[in-house]
N, C-alpha and C positions, 0 to 999 in steps of 0.2 A: 504493500500500500504506500509506504513512504517512498519507495523507488518510483512508483507511478506518479506520486505527487511531485517528486523532484523533477521528473521529465516534464510535468505540467508547468512548473515554474520556468524551465528552459524555453518552453513554447510561449508562455505568456510574457516573458520579459524581453521581447523584442521591442525596438523603438516604436514600431507601428502600433503594437498591441498596448504598450504602456500609454501612448498618446491617446488611443481610443478609450482606454479605461479612464484616463483623466478627463477627457471630454465628456464621456458618459456620466461620470460622477458629478461634474459641474452642471451639465444640462438637467440631469435628474433632480438635483437639489433645487434648481430654479423651478422646475415644473412641480415638484412636490410642495414648494412654498405657496404656489398659487391655488387658492381654494377651488375645488371642483375638478381640477385636472387629475391629480393622483397618479400612482404608478402605472396602472393599466392604460390610461389615456396617454401618459408620457411615452411609454414603450410603443404604443400603436402609432403615435405621431411620427416617431423617428424610424419606424420600419422602412418607409419608402427611401429615406436618406441612406440607410445601411445598404439597401439593395441597389440603389442607383449609383452608389460609389463603387460598386463591383467588389466589395470586400469578400474575403473567403468565409467559410463557415465559422471557424474559430474567432476570427476578427469581428464578424457580425454579432455573434453571441456575447463576446466580451463587451462590445459597445452597449448592447441592449440590456444585459444583466447589470451593467454598471449604472445605467439609467434607472433600472428597477431598484437597486439598493440606494441610489442617490435620492430617489423620490420618497422612499421610506424615511430617510433622514430628514428631507426637506419638509415633510408634512407637519413637523413640530413648530416651524417658524411662525406661521400665521396663528397657530393654536395658542402659542405663548404670548405673542405681541397683540393680537387682535381678538382673541377668544373665538376665532373662526377656524375650525379644523380644516387642514389642507385636504384630508381625505378621511374616510370613516375610522380607520384605526387610530387616527390622531385625536379622536374625540375625547378620550380619557385624559390626554395630556392637558386639555384646557382646564380641567378641574383644579389643578394646583399650579400649573404653569402661568396662567393669566393672573391669579392673585400674587404670585411672585413678581411678575412684571409690574403690577400696580404698586408693589412695595419698593420699586427701584432696583429689583434684582433680575431684570430681564436678561442681561448679558450672562449672569451666572446660571440662570435657568436654561438658556440656550446651550451653553457649554456643557452643563451637566447632562442635558438630554443627548448631546452629541456623544459624550463618553458612554452613556448607557446604551445608545444605539450601536456604538462600536462593540461593546461587550456582548450584546445580544447577537449581533450579526456574526461576529468572529467565532464565538463558540457554536453557533448554529451551523456555520460552515464546516467546523470540525465534526459536528453531528452528521452532516451530509457525507463527509469523507468516510465515516465509520459505518453509517447505517445503510447507505445506498447499495454498496456491494453485497451486503447481507440480504437485502430485499431482492437483489438480482437472483440469488440462489433459490429463493422461494419462487420467483417468477418463472424459473425454468420448469417448474411443475405444471405450468398452465398449458392447457390444450385449447382448441377453438371454443369449446363450450364455456370453459372458465374465463376466457378472454371476453366472451359475450357478456357474461354475468358481471365481470369487472367493469366493463363500459356502462352497464346498467347501473352499477353501484355509483359510478362517477356522476351520472345524471341524477340519481336519487339524492345524493348528498351535496352536490355543488351549489344548491340553493342556499345552503349554510344554515347554521343555528340562528343567525340573525335575520333569516328570511321572514318577511311579514306575511307572505301569502304563498303557500306551496302550490296552489292551483295555478297562479301566474308563472311560477317556476316550471311547472309541468307543461304549461302552454308554450313557454319559451323553448323548452327542450324539443317539443314536438315540431315547432316552427323550424328550429335548426336542422332537425332530421329531415324535414320536408325539403329544405333548401339543398341539403346534401344529396338528395335523390335526383336532382336536376342533372341531366347529361346522359351519357351512355351507360346502359346496364353492364356491369362488369362481367357477367356470365354470357348473356345472349347478344350483347352489342346493340340492342334496340334502344331507341331514344325515349327518354322519360321527361315529360314536362318541359320540353324545349320549344314547343309550339312553332316548329319550323325555323327557328332562329339559329343560324349556323354558329353564331358566337357562343351559344350555350351547349354545343355538342360535347365539349370537354368538361362541362360542369362550371361551377362558379369558383373562382379563385378565392380562397379564404382570406387572403390579404386585402382584397377589395372589400369584403364584408367587414373585416376588423377595422380598417381605417374609416369606412363609412359609419359603422355603428358607434364607434368610440369617438373619433376625432371630429368628423363632420357634424355629427349630431350635437356636439358641444357648440359648434359655430351656429347652428340653427337655433339652439336655445338662446344664445346671445342675441341673434337677430330678432327673436320674439320679444325679448325684454329690453333690448337695446340700451343696456347700461354702459354709457360711455366713460364713466369715471374710473378711477383706479380702485383696487381692492382695499388698500389701506389709506392712511393719511399721515402727513408728516408728524403729527402729534404723537402717533403711536410708535415712533422710531427711536425713542430714547433707550439706548442699550445699557448705558452705565458700565460698571466694572465687568470685565469679561471672565476672568478666572475665579472660580469658587475657591474658598479656602480649603485646606486639607481636612479639617474636622468634618465639613459638610460632605466631601467626597467619601471619606472613610465611613461615615454613617450610612451612605447609600450603597456600599459594596455588597453587603448581604442581600439588599433589595434587588440589585442587578442580577445576582446569582439566581434568586428565586424566580424573577421575571423571565430570565433566559430559559430556564427549564420548562416553565409553564408555556411560554410562547412557542418553543420548539415543538413540544408535544401537540399543541393546537395546530401548528403549521403542517405537521405530518398527517394529521387526521384529515381525510377528504372533506372539504366543505366547511371546516371550522375556520381556518384562515386567521389573518392578522387582527381582525376586529375582535374576535373572541379571545385571542391571545392577550390583547391589550386589556380588555375588560377583566378577564380572570386574574391577570397579573396585578392589576390595581386593586381588585376586590380582595384577593388573598392578602396582599400587603397591608391593606387598611385593617382587615380583621385581625392580622397578626400583630402589628405594632401599634395600632391606634383603635382598639375596639370601641372606645368611648367617643370617637370622632372629635377629639380635642384640637388636633392639628391638621388632619387631612381636609382638603377643600379650602384651607386658609393660607396656602402657600408652603406646604411641607415639601422639601426637595425630594423626599422619597416618593411622593405622589407624582413627580415628574419622571424619576428614574424607572419606576416599575413598568408603566405602560410603554415607555420607549424601548426598554430592553425586551419586553414581551412582543411588541409588534415587529421589531426587527429580527428577533429570533424566529418568529413565525414565517417571515419572508424567506429565510434560509431553509426552514423545515419544509415549506411548500415545494421546494425544488426536489426533495427526496422522491416522492411518488412520481413526479413528472419524469425524472431521468431514469429511475429504476423500473417503473411500470408503464410509462407512457400515459399516465392519468394525472392531470393537473390538480394541485392541491388548492389553488386559488385562482381568481380571475386573471391576475397578471401572468401567472404561469401558464394559463390557457393561451394567452397571447404569445408567450415564448414558445409554447408547443407548436403553434402555427408557423413560427419562424423556422424551427427545426424541420418540420415537414416540407416547407418551401425549399429548404436546402437539401432535400432528398435524404434526410437523416431521420431514421425511425427510432424514437425513444423506446426504451424497454430493456429487457434482459440482455439482448445482443448488442446494445449500444456500447457497453463497457468492453466488449470483445472486438467489435468491428471498428469502432471509432474511439479508441482510448485517448488518442491525442486531443480530440475535441473535448471529451469529458474532463480529463485532468487539466488541460489548458484552461478550461472554463473555471474549474474549482480553484486553481491557482490564481486566476485573475480576480476571483471573489475575495481572496485574502488580500491581494494587492489593492483592490478597490476599497476595501474597508479601511486600510491604513491611509490611503489617499483621502478618503472622506473625513477621517478624524483630523488629519493635518490641515485639510482645506476648511472644514467647518468652524474651527475655533478662531483662527486669525481673520477669516473672510466673512464672519457672521454679519458684519455691518453691510457688506456688499449684497449678500443674499437677501437681506431685508429690503433692499432698494427695489427688488422685483415687485414688491407689493404696491409700488407707486406707478407701475406701467399701466397706462389706460387700456382697458379691454378692447376699445375700438382699434387699437394698434395690434394687440396680441392676437385677436381672433382672425383677422385677415392673414396674418403670418401662418397660423395653423392651417387655414384653408389653402394657402399657396403651396405649403409643403405637401399637403395631401394630394392636390391636383398634379403638381409637377412630378412628385415622387411616383405616383401610380402610373402616370403616362410614360415616364422614363423606364419603368419596369416592363409594362405590357405593350406600349406603343399602339394602343387601341383606344379610340375615342369612345367606343361602345363600353369599354370597361370603366372609363371615367364617368360616363353617364350612369352606369350601374352603381358605381360608388356613391354618386349623388342620391340615387334611389335608396340605397341602404342608409345613407345619412338621414333622409326624410323618415324612413321607417324607424330608425333609432330614436329620432326626435319624438315621434308619435308614441312609441313604446315607453320611452322615459316619462312622458307626460302621464301615461297610464300606470306607471310604477311597475312595469314588467322588467325583470332583470335581463341584462345583456349577456351575461356569461353563459347561461345554458344554451343560448342561441349559437354562440361561437363554438361551444363544445359539441353541439349537434352537427355543425358544419364540418368540424375537424374530425370527429370520431364516427360520423354516420356511415361512411363507406366501409371502414374497418369493422364496425359493428355488424353490418350486413354481410360482409365477406365471411366473418367468423361464424355467424349464425348458419349460413349456407354450408360451410365446411362441416360444422357439427351435425347438421341434418343429413348431409351426405354420408358421414361416417356411421351414423345410427340408422341409416336407411329409413329416414322419416320419423323416427321415434323421438317425441318431444321430451321424454324423460331423461335424455342425455344431459339436459341443463340442470338436473338435480342428481346426476349420477355419480358424483364424487364428493367426499367430505369437504374439499376445498370449495366446490361450487355451492354447497349448502351453507357453509360459513359466510361466503360472499353474499348470498341471498339474504341471510339474517341481518348482516351489517347494512345492506342496501335498504331493507324494510325499516330497520331501526333508524337509519340516517334520514329517511324520508319523513318518518313520524316524529323524530326528535324536535324539529322546529315547531311542530304543531303543539307539542306538550311542553318540552323543556325550554324551547326557544321563547315561548310566551312568558314563562316565569323569569327567564334571564332578562328579557327586554323590560319586564315590569320592574325588576330589581335595578336595572341600569337607569331607568327613568326616575325611580324613587331616589336613587343615589344622587343623581344630578339635581333633582328638586330639593333634596335635603340640604345639599351643599349650597345651592342658590339661596335658600332661606337663611342659611348661616351667614351669608354675605350681607 
């Protein structure tokens, strides 16, 4: 393992890859700081750039995963300074980060959150190194029937514990599977849902769907509300002292350790993700060190360190099932899965055997990116807060331009550009209806593989449907899938109620 990791560092530490990691970390932090964009949108926006530059597989993944990690770091900036979370996982950081900023400790809160983010992401990457190869050994036991059930599990759980409506998640998954069926039948070669349009004979490129649903839909939402001002204001930019004192950091070290473990476990579990990791890390820390609620919610540094370590550890944990099983653990890893497939790289048990240079180069780049982010985020924190002053009337046209130019440079087809606009409009409508985007993307990505494995299993069993419950592994996966689908209905409702009560209680304390 250490030998493979050493080879990965040799691959990652070329001038081109180091420059791409630095650029990805910088751009990711900027995008994470902007409320509403977040890591999934940030990665989706930069996919066209990665492909139009003609980067190789390893270089493309290094750039985009650096954006992913950078955006997780950046989400804390608007949470602490403006009480506006950059993305959903950063919501818990607002509870103590914003009170610290109001007490004149904004710089110390930002630096402490950067250190906690580094600790969470660094040890989660080690977890990825240790756990992913072990999962690969289990994955080699999978046959076509087990893979079909595994993909079903992904659809059942990716709505997540925080899902507010499982019916909408199921509708989104069905919509994604329907889009995946467009094109030529893989067995018979007959056309399905193409309506005589020759451009649809090869199906719909998932990059077009991803950029449209994530990036362009954000532009359409801006056009609808037409908010031309900046996100922040100059009065919110008082940073103050940057470095926290050693007693504050030392008090937060056990907090970071607990948050990292909780976040990593939440990231590995399909559908749990960084939001749950952040919430659980904060809740456990509060009940452990402040059961009487005397300091939490009033600017306790541990209330900043816990969720930041938790959500960044979850981002590393979510890469484990994606690389080892080909099943994304979060929305952003679903976007990264699309990048792998576009590069003709199939994640799963054979990835570590067929493409070890890509896997270990990527893992090594994650370690390098974490160090870059720590060194970048502390001295440059004042610069990153300036992005909150960029007017959205400037920002959104840039996002649209990158989307149009990038997709056209990849496909060279005006039909694909118009199709992307169609997906953008669809994403805008679905977001207004509160329908999640991730199950749609997952359906487009995994739909064909799911169909192929189902047909293979049926061929092996000569049409006997019992093959899908014919092994202990398949039965276990079915149980997990059913439990994962029902959990948001039962457990998720309780967790959301507790989260809302926690926020209300702290708000009243203010």
